[in-house]
N, C-alpha and C positions, 0 to 999 in steps of 0.2 A: 420467536426470534432465534436464528441459528447462531452458534458461537464458533469463531474461527481464530486462527493465529496468523499474525503478520510479523515477519522478521527478516533480517539480513545478517550476513557475516559482518561484524564490525571490529575494527582494530584500532586501539587507542595508543599503542606504543610499538616502536620498531622492534622491541624485545619479544613481542607476542608472535609465536609461531603460526603462520597462516594455516598450515595443515591442521593444527590442533583446533584453531578457531572454527574451521570449516566442519570438522567432525563434531564439535560441540553443537553447532547449528543443526546438524543432521540428527543428533540425539534428541534435541528439542522437538524436531519434526516427528520423530518416531513416537515420542511420548504423546504428542498431540493426536496422532492417528490412533494409537491404542486407547487413548482416553476418550475417544468419541467426538472429537471436534469435527466440524463440518468441512472446513477448508484450511489450506495453508497458502498464504499469499507472500510473494517476494517480488522485488522490483528491479529496476534498471538504473544504475549510476556508473559514472566513469571518473577514474583518476582520484577517487576520494576514499581513503582508508576509513573514514567516518561511516561510510555505507558501501561495502564492497559487493557489487552486483553487476558485472559487465554484460551478462546475458541471462535473464531469468529463465529462459527455456532450458538452458543447461542444468540449472539447479532443479527445476521441476521434474525433468526426466530422471535425475538421480533420486529425488525424493519419491518419485513414483515407484522406483524399484525397491525402495526401503519401506514402503507403506502399502496398505491394502484398501483403505476406505476413503480417505480425505479427497475432496476436490482440490485442484491445483491451480492457483491463480497468479497471474502477473499483476503486480500492484506497484508500479505500472510500467508498460512499455512507453518510452518517451517518443512521441509521434514524429518530431522533426528529424530524428536520428535514423529513420528507417524508410525504405522504399515500400510502397504498397504491395508490390509483387513479392518482395522478400518477406514481408511480415505475413502475408497470407499463406505462403508456403511453409515458413518456419512454424507458425502457429498450428497449421493443419498437421504437419509432421509430429509436432509435440502431442497433439490430440490423439493421433494414431498410436504413438508409442505409449502414452499414458492410458490407453484403452478408454478414451472418451471422457477423461476427467478434467479437461482444461476449461478454465474460466479466463477470458482474455480482457484484462484491464488496460486502458490506454489513457495517457495524459499528455499535456503539453510540456511538462517538465517545470522545474522551479528554480534551479540553480544557474545563475549567470556564469559561475565557474565552469560549468559543463558547456553551456552555449558558446562561450568564447574560445573553447578548445575544439569542439566538434563542428560548430557552425558559427564562425566569427561574424559578429554583427547581428546575430539573432537576439530577439527580445521576446518577452512573454506574449505579446500581441501576435507577432509573426509565428511563434510556435503554436499558438491557439488556432490560427488560420490553417496551418498545416494539418493539425489534428482534425479539423472540420472537413478537410478534403480527404484525409486518409481513411477515416472510418467507413464512409459509404463505398469507397473504392475497394477496400478489403472485402466487404460483404458482396460486392458485385463480382469480384474475382472468384469467390467461392461458388457463385452461380455459373460462371464460365462465359467464355467468348466475349470478354468485356474490353471495350476500347475506351481509353481515358484521355480526355483533353482538359487539363486543369491549369490552374495558376502555377502550381509547383511541380507537377509531374505530367508527362505525356507518354503514352505508349500505345502501340497497335493492339488488336484483338488478342487477348491473353486469358487463359484459364489457370487458376492456381494449381500447382502440381507439388504435392498431392492435394487431394481434397480432404477436409476434416472427417473424422469418424462420426461426430455428432452432426445431425442434420436438422434444419438446414445449415447450421453452423454452431460453434461453441457460443455460450452466452458472452456478450460483449458488455463491458462496464466502462464508463467514462468518469474520470475524476472531475468533480464539479464543486464549485464554491458559489460563483455569482449566478444570477438568474439566467443569463444567456447560455451558460454552460449546461444548466439543468434543462433548459428548453431544447438545446441541441441534442442532448442525450435522449430525451423523451421523443422528439420528432423522428429520431433515427432508430427507435426501438431498442435503446440501450439502457441497461441498468446504471445506477449511479453509485460511485464510491465517494465518500466525503470524509474529511477530518477537520475537527475544530482546533487541531493542534493543542495548545495549552489553554485554550479558552473554555469557558464554562457553559452552563445550561442555556444561557441566552443564545449563544452561537449554535448550539446543538438544536435548539428549537427553530432557529432561523433556517437552518439547512433543511430540516424535514418539511417545514412550511413551504419553502421555495420549491422543493421537489413535488409536493402535493399540488401546488398551484399549477406547475407545468403539466402535470398529469390531467388535471381538470380541464385545462385550456386546450390541450392537444389530443386528448382521448386516444392513447396508444392502442393498437390492435390487440396486443396481449398485455396482461398485467406485468408491470416492471417492478424491480426491487431497488431498495436503497440500503447501502451498507455504511455503518459508522465505524471508522477506524480511530482508535483512541488508545493512548498509553494507559496501562493499568498495572497494579501490583496487589496481589492478595497477601496480606500481612498476617503474621502470627499474633501481633499485638500492636498497640499504638506506637510504641518505640520503634518497632520494625517498620510501620507505616511512615513514620516521620523520617526514618533513614531513607526510605524509598523516595520521599518527596525531595530530600536533599540531592539524591543522585539524579533524579529526573530534572531538577532545576539546573544542575550542571550540564546534563545532556542538552537541554534547550538553549543554554548559553552557547554551547558549541554549534548547535543547529543554526542559531541566529548569526553566529560569526561566519559560518560557511555561506549562509544566504546573502550576507552583506558583501562577501567576496572582497574584503579589504585587508585581510590578515595574511601574513606570509605562510606559505605551504612548503614543506620540505619532505621529500620522499613520500608524498601522498598524505602527510600528516600536518594538521594545522599547528601553528605555533601555539604552545600550551597557554591556556588562560590562567591567570593568577587568581587566587582566592579573593583578592581585593577587586579585581575586575568583575568577577561574578557577583560579589556583594554590591557593587556600584551599579549594576544593570537593573534598573527598576522595572523594566519591561517584563522580566521574569522574576518570580519569587518562590521561595519554598512554601509559603502559605498559599499562594495561588495554585501551585501544583497539588498540594494536599486537598484543596477545596474543589478544584475543577476536574482533576483526573480520577480515574477509577481506582483510587488507592484506598486501602482500608482492610478491615477484617472481612472474612467471607460474607458475613451478614450485611456489612456496609456495601460491598461491591455488588452483591446480589440485588439489594434494594435499588441501587443506582441503575443497574442493567434492566431491572423490571420496569423502571421509569422510561428508559429508552424504548423498550418493547411497547409500552403503552402509547408512546408518541407515534409509533408506526414503523420503526426501523425493522427491517427484515433480517438483518445480519449485523452482528457485532464482532469486529476483529480486534483481538487483544494485541496491541503493538508492543512487542517485547524489546525492541532496540532501546537501549537505556544507558549503556556504559557500565552496567552492573556486572559483577562476576557471573560466570556460568552457573555457579552454585546457587546464587540468589535468583537468577532467572528460572532455573530448574525448579527450585522450591516454590516459587510463586505459581508457576505453571501447574505443578502437581496439586497445589491447594485449589487452584482454579478448577481443575478437572474433578477433584474429589468433592468439593463443596458447592460449586456454582453450576457446573454442567448439568447435574441431575435436576436442578430447578427449572431447566428449560427443555427437558426431554418430554 
């Protein structure tokens, strides 16, 4: 199982300097590359300081010039926000600039906050339908001279300009949770990205089982991969692990508030949650974070990841977004590289 890093620039306060936050993100990417991680993944989001990522291709090109070895992945492009011709060209140009290191992840998106601003009236179902039309269209544009007549896009014969460096094209990943999404990915020759969020082993098992079922049913021409994206923290001791569980519980409370899209937002920042509100939200808990996420000493985290490998996961992406300080993120990542990466080489 390959080990990777998943992260964004995140801003919790208007007092945080954006330039400093970006450079800290880049430092983490450089550490990951030097430490032998397989890939760095970063996604697309709009209008949210919680996750600052308006165009992942910009970030990946910068990361490419600061690193030597890591693969560079979009985790993920939000399908309804881009035209197939534009996505095919931008992804291909990124692949050229990064010398063939691009991994292209695509999703329907998740936040109604973004839908109502970029595509008013959009919902998850409509976004999913656009993703299902987008993926095969991008692949066809890379083949060339492709005419598209669809439900959402129509255009005459077109060839992506430029064409990607990797042939026939960069690996494509589809974010999937339900069986239909897994089936769509497999039928279209795409790898699968999945995240159980804060949920535990039952959900992690369900996701890999769903993927394997789709592979058995549709027999893809080439072997496909599945990646598990999950929060983790490699701790010095139990007290450190417990602090990480508290911090990630707070992160997920904010994640849930953004997802519900009911709380006031000012200058891209959600109205702060009180300690009382966090304590009253039974959907998330410190105990749940400690039990379900890859939090613990190096031995604990290694054991958990070995279990994921035995299940059949091909890649594990350590999700570093957490609201933690840069120093705590860096320390965890360095312990991850020192103690866990060697166990998977």
